[in-house]
C-alpha positions in Angstrom: 115.5 93.6 24.0 114.0 97.0 23.4 112.2 98.8 26.1 108.5 98.4 25.3 106.7 99.5 28.6 106.6 102.8 30.4 107.4 103.6 34.1 103.9 102.6 35.2 104.2 99.2 33.6 107.6 98.7 35.0 106.5 99.5 38.5 103.4 97.3 38.2 105.4 94.3 37.0 108.0 94.7 39.6 105.5 94.9 42.5 103.5 91.9 41.0 106.7 90.0 40.7 107.7 90.6 44.3 104.3 89.6 45.6 104.3 86.4 43.4 107.8 85.4 44.6 106.7 86.0 48.2 103.5 84.0 47.8 105.5 81.2 46.1 107.9 81.0 49.1 105.1 81.0 51.5 103.2 78.3 49.5 106.3 76.2 49.4 106.7 76.5 53.2 103.0 75.9 54.0 102.3 73.1 51.5 105.6 71.4 52.2 108.0 69.6 49.9 105.3 67.3 48.5 104.3 67.4 44.8 101.7 70.1 45.2 103.9 72.4 47.3 106.8 71.9 45.0 104.9 72.6 41.8 103.0 75.6 43.2 106.1 77.0 44.9 108.6 76.6 42.1 106.1 77.8 39.5 105.4 81.0 41.5 109.1 81.6 42.1 110.0 81.3 38.4 107.0 83.3 37.2 107.6 86.0 39.8 111.3 86.1 39.0 110.4 86.6 35.4 108.0 89.5 36.3 110.8 91.1 38.3 113.1 90.8 35.3 110.4 92.4 33.1 110.0 95.3 35.5 113.8 95.8 35.8 114.5 95.5 32.1 111.4 97.5 30.9 110.5 94.7 28.5 107.2 92.8 28.4 107.1 89.4 26.7 103.4 89.7 26.0 103.8 93.1 24.3 106.8 91.7 22.4 104.4 89.1 20.9 102.3 91.9 19.5 99.5 92.0 22.1 98.4 95.4 23.5 98.3 95.5 27.2 96.7 98.2 29.2 99.8 99.0 31.2 
């Protein structure tokens, strides 16, 4: 995977990932282990984890598909 985002994009994805993971954990705790809480919590944790990976690696999946992103 070749680095395809700059430092500003890395920072933005890392911060967004941390916020999403935190929100997913809170949603899981607040909504409980029912179907809604599980889906929202796990989806947010996985998505946020992927954003953290993108920020750490300097690679954006959307940019790799050929789309131009503003960051």
